[in-house]
LUMSEGU-665956 format. One record per residue (C-alpha): residue number from 1; x, y, z; residue in one letter. Coordinates in steps of 0.05 Angstrom, whole numbers. Layout:
N
<gunu><nr>NUM</nr><x>X</x><y>Y</y><z>Z</z><rest>A</rest></gunu>
...
This chain:
235
<gunu><nr>1</nr><x>835</x><y>696</y><z>-1072</z><rest>M</rest></gunu>
<gunu><nr>2</nr><x>768</x><y>686</y><z>-1104</z><rest>L</rest></gunu>
<gunu><nr>3</nr><x>766</x><y>614</y><z>-1080</z><rest>S</rest></gunu>
<gunu><nr>4</nr><x>781</x><y>637</y><z>-1009</z><rest>L</rest></gunu>
<gunu><nr>5</nr><x>724</x><y>687</y><z>-1010</z><rest>I</rest></gunu>
<gunu><nr>6</nr><x>676</x><y>634</y><z>-1037</z><rest>L</rest></gunu>
<gunu><nr>7</nr><x>699</x><y>586</y><z>-983</z><rest>A</rest></gunu>
<gunu><nr>8</nr><x>686</x><y>637</y><z>-929</z><rest>L</rest></gunu>
<gunu><nr>9</nr><x>617</x><y>653</y><z>-956</z><rest>L</rest></gunu>
<gunu><nr>10</nr><x>599</x><y>579</y><z>-960</z><rest>A</rest></gunu>
<gunu><nr>11</nr><x>621</x><y>570</y><z>-888</z><rest>G</rest></gunu>
<gunu><nr>12</nr><x>580</x><y>629</y><z>-865</z><rest>S</rest></gunu>
<gunu><nr>13</nr><x>519</x><y>603</y><z>-903</z><rest>S</rest></gunu>
<gunu><nr>14</nr><x>526</x><y>534</y><z>-873</z><rest>G</rest></gunu>
<gunu><nr>15</nr><x>530</x><y>563</y><z>-803</z><rest>Q</rest></gunu>
<gunu><nr>16</nr><x>467</x><y>605</y><z>-813</z><rest>A</rest></gunu>
<gunu><nr>17</nr><x>428</x><y>545</y><z>-838</z><rest>E</rest></gunu>
<gunu><nr>18</nr><x>448</x><y>503</y><z>-777</z><rest>S</rest></gunu>
<gunu><nr>19</nr><x>420</x><y>555</y><z>-730</z><rest>Q</rest></gunu>
<gunu><nr>20</nr><x>350</x><y>536</y><z>-707</z><rest>S</rest></gunu>
<gunu><nr>21</nr><x>297</x><y>590</y><z>-716</z><rest>P</rest></gunu>
<gunu><nr>22</nr><x>265</x><y>625</y><z>-657</z><rest>A</rest></gunu>
<gunu><nr>23</nr><x>190</x><y>619</y><z>-649</z><rest>R</rest></gunu>
<gunu><nr>24</nr><x>138</x><y>661</y><z>-612</z><rest>T</rest></gunu>
<gunu><nr>25</nr><x>80</x><y>624</y><z>-582</z><rest>R</rest></gunu>
<gunu><nr>26</nr><x>23</x><y>637</y><z>-534</z><rest>S</rest></gunu>
<gunu><nr>27</nr><x>-14</x><y>587</y><z>-491</z><rest>L</rest></gunu>
<gunu><nr>28</nr><x>-66</x><y>585</y><z>-436</z><rest>E</rest></gunu>
<gunu><nr>29</nr><x>-49</x><y>549</y><z>-371</z><rest>C</rest></gunu>
<gunu><nr>30</nr><x>-81</x><y>533</y><z>-305</z><rest>R</rest></gunu>
<gunu><nr>31</nr><x>-50</x><y>540</y><z>-237</z><rest>D</rest></gunu>
<gunu><nr>32</nr><x>-1</x><y>483</y><z>-223</z><rest>G</rest></gunu>
<gunu><nr>33</nr><x>10</x><y>463</y><z>-295</z><rest>E</rest></gunu>
<gunu><nr>34</nr><x>78</x><y>445</y><z>-325</z><rest>T</rest></gunu>
<gunu><nr>35</nr><x>99</x><y>483</y><z>-388</z><rest>I</rest></gunu>
<gunu><nr>36</nr><x>151</x><y>455</y><z>-436</z><rest>P</rest></gunu>
<gunu><nr>37</nr><x>203</x><y>507</y><z>-457</z><rest>V</rest></gunu>
<gunu><nr>38</nr><x>255</x><y>496</y><z>-511</z><rest>R</rest></gunu>
<gunu><nr>39</nr><x>317</x><y>539</y><z>-503</z><rest>V</rest></gunu>
<gunu><nr>40</nr><x>376</x><y>545</y><z>-550</z><rest>R</rest></gunu>
<gunu><nr>41</nr><x>446</x><y>537</y><z>-520</z><rest>I</rest></gunu>
<gunu><nr>42</nr><x>487</x><y>600</y><z>-519</z><rest>S</rest></gunu>
<gunu><nr>43</nr><x>560</x><y>599</y><z>-536</z><rest>G</rest></gunu>
<gunu><nr>44</nr><x>619</x><y>646</y><z>-524</z><rest>P</rest></gunu>
<gunu><nr>45</nr><x>601</x><y>687</y><z>-585</z><rest>A</rest></gunu>
<gunu><nr>46</nr><x>525</x><y>676</y><z>-580</z><rest>Q</rest></gunu>
<gunu><nr>47</nr><x>480</x><y>706</y><z>-527</z><rest>N</rest></gunu>
<gunu><nr>48</nr><x>412</x><y>674</y><z>-541</z><rest>I</rest></gunu>
<gunu><nr>49</nr><x>355</x><y>689</y><z>-493</z><rest>L</rest></gunu>
<gunu><nr>50</nr><x>286</x><y>659</y><z>-485</z><rest>T</rest></gunu>
<gunu><nr>51</nr><x>234</x><y>707</y><z>-457</z><rest>A</rest></gunu>
<gunu><nr>52</nr><x>175</x><y>680</y><z>-417</z><rest>V</rest></gunu>
<gunu><nr>53</nr><x>118</x><y>729</y><z>-403</z><rest>T</rest></gunu>
<gunu><nr>54</nr><x>73</x><y>708</y><z>-345</z><rest>L</rest></gunu>
<gunu><nr>55</nr><x>2</x><y>730</y><z>-327</z><rest>P</rest></gunu>
<gunu><nr>56</nr><x>26</x><y>768</y><z>-265</z><rest>D</rest></gunu>
<gunu><nr>57</nr><x>90</x><y>797</y><z>-236</z><rest>L</rest></gunu>
<gunu><nr>58</nr><x>140</x><y>745</y><z>-215</z><rest>V</rest></gunu>
<gunu><nr>59</nr><x>142</x><y>738</y><z>-139</z><rest>E</rest></gunu>
<gunu><nr>60</nr><x>191</x><y>680</y><z>-131</z><rest>N</rest></gunu>
<gunu><nr>61</nr><x>232</x><y>632</y><z>-173</z><rest>V</rest></gunu>
<gunu><nr>62</nr><x>253</x><y>565</y><z>-144</z><rest>V</rest></gunu>
<gunu><nr>63</nr><x>311</x><y>534</y><z>-181</z><rest>S</rest></gunu>
<gunu><nr>64</nr><x>358</x><y>475</y><z>-171</z><rest>S</rest></gunu>
<gunu><nr>65</nr><x>399</x><y>493</y><z>-232</z><rest>W</rest></gunu>
<gunu><nr>66</nr><x>474</x><y>503</y><z>-230</z><rest>N</rest></gunu>
<gunu><nr>67</nr><x>495</x><y>574</y><z>-247</z><rest>D</rest></gunu>
<gunu><nr>68</nr><x>541</x><y>546</y><z>-300</z><rest>R</rest></gunu>
<gunu><nr>69</nr><x>481</x><y>514</y><z>-335</z><rest>E</rest></gunu>
<gunu><nr>70</nr><x>426</x><y>565</y><z>-335</z><rest>L</rest></gunu>
<gunu><nr>71</nr><x>421</x><y>640</y><z>-325</z><rest>S</rest></gunu>
<gunu><nr>72</nr><x>354</x><y>668</y><z>-302</z><rest>V</rest></gunu>
<gunu><nr>73</nr><x>337</x><y>742</y><z>-300</z><rest>E</rest></gunu>
<gunu><nr>74</nr><x>270</x><y>770</y><z>-275</z><rest>V</rest></gunu>
<gunu><nr>75</nr><x>241</x><y>835</y><z>-299</z><rest>Q</rest></gunu>
<gunu><nr>76</nr><x>170</x><y>847</y><z>-275</z><rest>G</rest></gunu>
<gunu><nr>77</nr><x>125</x><y>794</y><z>-306</z><rest>A</rest></gunu>
<gunu><nr>78</nr><x>181</x><y>768</y><z>-352</z><rest>K</rest></gunu>
<gunu><nr>79</nr><x>235</x><y>715</y><z>-344</z><rest>L</rest></gunu>
<gunu><nr>80</nr><x>296</x><y>714</y><z>-389</z><rest>F</rest></gunu>
<gunu><nr>81</nr><x>329</x><y>646</y><z>-394</z><rest>L</rest></gunu>
<gunu><nr>82</nr><x>398</x><y>633</y><z>-422</z><rest>K</rest></gunu>
<gunu><nr>83</nr><x>421</x><y>561</y><z>-428</z><rest>L</rest></gunu>
<gunu><nr>84</nr><x>497</x><y>558</y><z>-421</z><rest>L</rest></gunu>
<gunu><nr>85</nr><x>508</x><y>485</y><z>-434</z><rest>E</rest></gunu>
<gunu><nr>86</nr><x>469</x><y>423</y><z>-454</z><rest>K</rest></gunu>
<gunu><nr>87</nr><x>426</x><y>408</y><z>-393</z><rest>A</rest></gunu>
<gunu><nr>88</nr><x>353</x><y>404</y><z>-374</z><rest>E</rest></gunu>
<gunu><nr>89</nr><x>311</x><y>413</y><z>-312</z><rest>G</rest></gunu>
<gunu><nr>90</nr><x>253</x><y>451</y><z>-279</z><rest>H</rest></gunu>
<gunu><nr>91</nr><x>239</x><y>522</y><z>-256</z><rest>L</rest></gunu>
<gunu><nr>92</nr><x>182</x><y>534</y><z>-207</z><rest>D</rest></gunu>
<gunu><nr>93</nr><x>150</x><y>603</y><z>-213</z><rest>I</rest></gunu>
<gunu><nr>94</nr><x>103</x><y>636</y><z>-164</z><rest>L</rest></gunu>
<gunu><nr>95</nr><x>68</x><y>700</y><z>-188</z><rest>T</rest></gunu>
<gunu><nr>96</nr><x>39</x><y>757</y><z>-146</z><rest>T</rest></gunu>
<gunu><nr>97</nr><x>-30</x><y>733</y><z>-167</z><rest>G</rest></gunu>
<gunu><nr>98</nr><x>-18</x><y>667</y><z>-130</z><rest>G</rest></gunu>
<gunu><nr>99</nr><x>-7</x><y>626</y><z>-193</z><rest>M</rest></gunu>
<gunu><nr>100</nr><x>44</x><y>570</y><z>-191</z><rest>H</rest></gunu>
<gunu><nr>101</nr><x>74</x><y>545</y><z>-256</z><rest>L</rest></gunu>
<gunu><nr>102</nr><x>131</x><y>497</y><z>-271</z><rest>R</rest></gunu>
<gunu><nr>103</nr><x>175</x><y>508</y><z>-332</z><rest>L</rest></gunu>
<gunu><nr>104</nr><x>204</x><y>444</y><z>-361</z><rest>D</rest></gunu>
<gunu><nr>105</nr><x>268</x><y>472</y><z>-394</z><rest>V</rest></gunu>
<gunu><nr>106</nr><x>303</x><y>430</y><z>-447</z><rest>K</rest></gunu>
<gunu><nr>107</nr><x>354</x><y>449</y><z>-500</z><rest>P</rest></gunu>
<gunu><nr>108</nr><x>332</x><y>451</y><z>-573</z><rest>S</rest></gunu>
<gunu><nr>109</nr><x>366</x><y>401</y><z>-619</z><rest>G</rest></gunu>
<gunu><nr>110</nr><x>405</x><y>418</y><z>-682</z><rest>D</rest></gunu>
<gunu><nr>111</nr><x>359</x><y>446</y><z>-735</z><rest>G</rest></gunu>
<gunu><nr>112</nr><x>300</x><y>449</y><z>-687</z><rest>E</rest></gunu>
<gunu><nr>113</nr><x>265</x><y>514</y><z>-670</z><rest>D</rest></gunu>
<gunu><nr>114</nr><x>266</x><y>541</y><z>-599</z><rest>Y</rest></gunu>
<gunu><nr>115</nr><x>223</x><y>588</y><z>-557</z><rest>D</rest></gunu>
<gunu><nr>116</nr><x>245</x><y>659</y><z>-570</z><rest>G</rest></gunu>
<gunu><nr>117</nr><x>184</x><y>687</y><z>-534</z><rest>H</rest></gunu>
<gunu><nr>118</nr><x>133</x><y>647</y><z>-495</z><rest>L</rest></gunu>
<gunu><nr>119</nr><x>70</x><y>684</y><z>-471</z><rest>V</rest></gunu>
<gunu><nr>120</nr><x>33</x><y>648</y><z>-415</z><rest>V</rest></gunu>
<gunu><nr>121</nr><x>-40</x><y>668</y><z>-403</z><rest>K</rest></gunu>
<gunu><nr>122</nr><x>-83</x><y>644</y><z>-345</z><rest>A</rest></gunu>
<gunu><nr>123</nr><x>-144</x><y>603</y><z>-364</z><rest>V</rest></gunu>
<gunu><nr>124</nr><x>-205</x><y>644</y><z>-344</z><rest>P</rest></gunu>
<gunu><nr>125</nr><x>-248</x><y>605</y><z>-295</z><rest>S</rest></gunu>
<gunu><nr>126</nr><x>-322</x><y>599</y><z>-312</z><rest>A</rest></gunu>
<gunu><nr>127</nr><x>-367</x><y>634</y><z>-261</z><rest>P</rest></gunu>
<gunu><nr>128</nr><x>-410</x><y>586</y><z>-222</z><rest>P</rest></gunu>
<gunu><nr>129</nr><x>-486</x><y>586</y><z>-232</z><rest>P</rest></gunu>
<gunu><nr>130</nr><x>-519</x><y>644</y><z>-197</z><rest>A</rest></gunu>
<gunu><nr>131</nr><x>-551</x><y>598</y><z>-145</z><rest>A</rest></gunu>
<gunu><nr>132</nr><x>-483</x><y>570</y><z>-126</z><rest>L</rest></gunu>
<gunu><nr>133</nr><x>-444</x><y>635</y><z>-122</z><rest>Q</rest></gunu>
<gunu><nr>134</nr><x>-459</x><y>644</y><z>-49</z><rest>K</rest></gunu>
<gunu><nr>135</nr><x>-486</x><y>588</y><z>-7</z><rest>L</rest></gunu>
<gunu><nr>136</nr><x>-501</x><y>608</y><z>65</z><rest>P</rest></gunu>
<gunu><nr>137</nr><x>-473</x><y>564</y><z>120</z><rest>D</rest></gunu>
<gunu><nr>138</nr><x>-517</x><y>544</y><z>179</z><rest>A</rest></gunu>
<gunu><nr>139</nr><x>-498</x><y>604</y><z>222</z><rest>L</rest></gunu>
<gunu><nr>140</nr><x>-511</x><y>654</y><z>165</z><rest>E</rest></gunu>
<gunu><nr>141</nr><x>-578</x><y>621</y><z>153</z><rest>L</rest></gunu>
<gunu><nr>142</nr><x>-599</x><y>628</y><z>226</z><rest>V</rest></gunu>
<gunu><nr>143</nr><x>-578</x><y>701</y><z>226</z><rest>K</rest></gunu>
<gunu><nr>144</nr><x>-619</x><y>714</y><z>163</z><rest>A</rest></gunu>
<gunu><nr>145</nr><x>-679</x><y>678</y><z>193</z><rest>M</rest></gunu>
<gunu><nr>146</nr><x>-675</x><y>721</y><z>256</z><rest>R</rest></gunu>
<gunu><nr>147</nr><x>-672</x><y>785</y><z>214</z><rest>L</rest></gunu>
<gunu><nr>148</nr><x>-726</x><y>764</y><z>166</z><rest>G</rest></gunu>
<gunu><nr>149</nr><x>-680</x><y>764</y><z>107</z><rest>R</rest></gunu>
<gunu><nr>150</nr><x>-668</x><y>716</y><z>49</z><rest>V</rest></gunu>
<gunu><nr>151</nr><x>-593</x><y>703</y><z>39</z><rest>P</rest></gunu>
<gunu><nr>152</nr><x>-565</x><y>690</y><z>-31</z><rest>A</rest></gunu>
<gunu><nr>153</nr><x>-571</x><y>617</y><z>-49</z><rest>G</rest></gunu>
<gunu><nr>154</nr><x>-634</x><y>607</y><z>-7</z><rest>A</rest></gunu>
<gunu><nr>155</nr><x>-709</x><y>610</y><z>-17</z><rest>S</rest></gunu>
<gunu><nr>156</nr><x>-765</x><y>621</y><z>32</z><rest>V</rest></gunu>
<gunu><nr>157</nr><x>-839</x><y>607</y><z>35</z><rest>K</rest></gunu>
<gunu><nr>158</nr><x>-893</x><y>618</y><z>86</z><rest>R</rest></gunu>
<gunu><nr>159</nr><x>-909</x><y>561</y><z>134</z><rest>G</rest></gunu>
<gunu><nr>160</nr><x>-984</x><y>576</y><z>133</z><rest>G</rest></gunu>
<gunu><nr>161</nr><x>-987</x><y>577</y><z>209</z><rest>D</rest></gunu>
<gunu><nr>162</nr><x>-990</x><y>501</y><z>208</z><rest>A</rest></gunu>
<gunu><nr>163</nr><x>-993</x><y>472</y><z>278</z><rest>A</rest></gunu>
<gunu><nr>164</nr><x>-926</x><y>442</y><z>299</z><rest>V</rest></gunu>
<gunu><nr>165</nr><x>-943</x><y>423</y><z>370</z><rest>T</rest></gunu>
<gunu><nr>166</nr><x>-988</x><y>443</y><z>427</z><rest>T</rest></gunu>
<gunu><nr>167</nr><x>-974</x><y>425</y><z>499</z><rest>A</rest></gunu>
<gunu><nr>168</nr><x>-1015</x><y>455</y><z>555</z><rest>G</rest></gunu>
<gunu><nr>169</nr><x>-1014</x><y>530</y><z>547</z><rest>D</rest></gunu>
<gunu><nr>170</nr><x>-958</x><y>530</y><z>495</z><rest>V</rest></gunu>
<gunu><nr>171</nr><x>-975</x><y>534</y><z>422</z><rest>E</rest></gunu>
<gunu><nr>172</nr><x>-924</x><y>526</y><z>365</z><rest>C</rest></gunu>
<gunu><nr>173</nr><x>-940</x><y>544</y><z>293</z><rest>R</rest></gunu>
<gunu><nr>174</nr><x>-897</x><y>544</y><z>230</z><rest>L</rest></gunu>
<gunu><nr>175</nr><x>-885</x><y>615</y><z>205</z><rest>A</rest></gunu>
<gunu><nr>176</nr><x>-832</x><y>606</y><z>150</z><rest>Y</rest></gunu>
<gunu><nr>177</nr><x>-791</x><y>552</y><z>116</z><rest>V</rest></gunu>
<gunu><nr>178</nr><x>-722</x><y>567</y><z>87</z><rest>Y</rest></gunu>
<gunu><nr>179</nr><x>-689</x><y>522</y><z>35</z><rest>E</rest></gunu>
<gunu><nr>180</nr><x>-616</x><y>516</y><z>13</z><rest>T</rest></gunu>
<gunu><nr>181</nr><x>-580</x><y>461</y><z>-23</z><rest>S</rest></gunu>
<gunu><nr>182</nr><x>-556</x><y>432</y><z>44</z><rest>A</rest></gunu>
<gunu><nr>183</nr><x>-604</x><y>457</y><z>97</z><rest>Y</rest></gunu>
<gunu><nr>184</nr><x>-677</x><y>468</y><z>114</z><rest>R</rest></gunu>
<gunu><nr>185</nr><x>-694</x><y>523</y><z>163</z><rest>G</rest></gunu>
<gunu><nr>186</nr><x>-757</x><y>530</y><z>203</z><rest>Y</rest></gunu>
<gunu><nr>187</nr><x>-783</x><y>593</y><z>237</z><rest>V</rest></gunu>
<gunu><nr>188</nr><x>-833</x><y>572</y><z>290</z><rest>I</rest></gunu>
<gunu><nr>189</nr><x>-878</x><y>621</y><z>327</z><rest>R</rest></gunu>
<gunu><nr>190</nr><x>-884</x><y>599</y><z>399</z><rest>L</rest></gunu>
<gunu><nr>191</nr><x>-942</x><y>629</y><z>438</z><rest>T</rest></gunu>
<gunu><nr>192</nr><x>-953</x><y>626</y><z>514</z><rest>N</rest></gunu>
<gunu><nr>193</nr><x>-1029</x><y>622</y><z>524</z><rest>R</rest></gunu>
<gunu><nr>194</nr><x>-1023</x><y>620</y><z>600</z><rest>A</rest></gunu>
<gunu><nr>195</nr><x>-1061</x><y>678</y><z>632</z><rest>P</rest></gunu>
<gunu><nr>196</nr><x>-1010</x><y>692</y><z>687</z><rest>K</rest></gunu>
<gunu><nr>197</nr><x>-946</x><y>649</y><z>686</z><rest>A</rest></gunu>
<gunu><nr>198</nr><x>-887</x><y>664</y><z>642</z><rest>A</rest></gunu>
<gunu><nr>199</nr><x>-861</x><y>606</y><z>599</z><rest>Y</rest></gunu>
<gunu><nr>200</nr><x>-787</x><y>588</y><z>597</z><rest>H</rest></gunu>
<gunu><nr>201</nr><x>-769</x><y>560</y><z>529</z><rest>V</rest></gunu>
<gunu><nr>202</nr><x>-733</x><y>493</y><z>530</z><rest>D</rest></gunu>
<gunu><nr>203</nr><x>-700</x><y>489</y><z>461</z><rest>V</rest></gunu>
<gunu><nr>204</nr><x>-679</x><y>416</y><z>473</z><rest>T</rest></gunu>
<gunu><nr>205</nr><x>-751</x><y>395</y><z>461</z><rest>R</rest></gunu>
<gunu><nr>206</nr><x>-740</x><y>411</y><z>387</z><rest>F</rest></gunu>
<gunu><nr>207</nr><x>-678</x><y>367</y><z>381</z><rest>A</rest></gunu>
<gunu><nr>208</nr><x>-675</x><y>317</y><z>324</z><rest>T</rest></gunu>
<gunu><nr>209</nr><x>-618</x><y>275</y><z>294</z><rest>P</rest></gunu>
<gunu><nr>210</nr><x>-615</x><y>323</y><z>235</z><rest>R</rest></gunu>
<gunu><nr>211</nr><x>-611</x><y>386</y><z>277</z><rest>L</rest></gunu>
<gunu><nr>212</nr><x>-552</x><y>432</y><z>261</z><rest>V</rest></gunu>
<gunu><nr>213</nr><x>-568</x><y>496</y><z>298</z><rest>L</rest></gunu>
<gunu><nr>214</nr><x>-624</x><y>522</y><z>342</z><rest>I</rest></gunu>
<gunu><nr>215</nr><x>-639</x><y>590</y><z>371</z><rest>G</rest></gunu>
<gunu><nr>216</nr><x>-696</x><y>632</y><z>400</z><rest>A</rest></gunu>
<gunu><nr>217</nr><x>-712</x><y>706</y><z>398</z><rest>K</rest></gunu>
<gunu><nr>218</nr><x>-727</x><y>702</y><z>472</z><rest>S</rest></gunu>
<gunu><nr>219</nr><x>-722</x><y>645</y><z>522</z><rest>L</rest></gunu>
<gunu><nr>220</nr><x>-775</x><y>675</y><z>569</z><rest>V</rest></gunu>
<gunu><nr>221</nr><x>-845</x><y>688</y><z>542</z><rest>V</rest></gunu>
<gunu><nr>222</nr><x>-894</x><y>730</y><z>582</z><rest>A</rest></gunu>
<gunu><nr>223</nr><x>-967</x><y>709</y><z>588</z><rest>P</rest></gunu>
<gunu><nr>224</nr><x>-1005</x><y>716</y><z>522</z><rest>D</rest></gunu>
<gunu><nr>225</nr><x>-941</x><y>736</y><z>486</z><rest>E</rest></gunu>
<gunu><nr>226</nr><x>-901</x><y>702</y><z>430</z><rest>S</rest></gunu>
<gunu><nr>227</nr><x>-829</x><y>690</y><z>410</z><rest>T</rest></gunu>
<gunu><nr>228</nr><x>-795</x><y>656</y><z>351</z><rest>F</rest></gunu>
<gunu><nr>229</nr><x>-754</x><y>592</y><z>351</z><rest>V</rest></gunu>
<gunu><nr>230</nr><x>-705</x><y>581</y><z>294</z><rest>Y</rest></gunu>
<gunu><nr>231</nr><x>-685</x><y>511</y><z>272</z><rest>L</rest></gunu>
<gunu><nr>232</nr><x>-634</x><y>492</y><z>219</z><rest>V</rest></gunu>
<gunu><nr>233</nr><x>-634</x><y>419</y><z>198</z><rest>L</rest></gunu>
<gunu><nr>234</nr><x>-594</x><y>378</y><z>148</z><rest>W</rest></gunu>
<gunu><nr>235</nr><x>-636</x><y>358</y><z>90</z><rest>K</rest></gunu>
């Protein structure tokens, strides 16, 4: 009788030692990365789950697994994986935060540890330099020039009323110069010096190969009045 009890205890001890230990680990991942996950195979008398905690709620799970191989349950931001037989494959996860991750699921070998709980954290993205946080496009730049504002990511300086061109009764002087990483904007004061005749602005006279956008506050300038012409050029 005693020998039978000792034999049973020895058998139980051997079975416990053959079981691989569960591990808890945490890792940071970027969108689109593949994460290796080791899952222990469950048997008729063993229900062994691997929990995967994601940065956001699970929105969708794309799987090509056979139901007889892998069981997947979703609860909020957690996945519970149960491997039913020796097999391996992928699970594609999309979270409500727009993050896509791929789980590379493989069974743990005899005596190897497995993932009891895997916590996935999103890698925080470094904020861009202040000057690059908001770069105005050409249209935004023209709007700012018309309103006399300086958009984020741009600088402005006075043009010193430098003469741009003079033709007949029309005088053009540089009022302001705007600078961004991609564009240079010019605000030109156009004055009609004619005593009686109105001047119709022909914006095509300012065309250059680097011209992106052009505009004018008014296309008709009364005698001895001024308007502004706005040019945005590629650097």
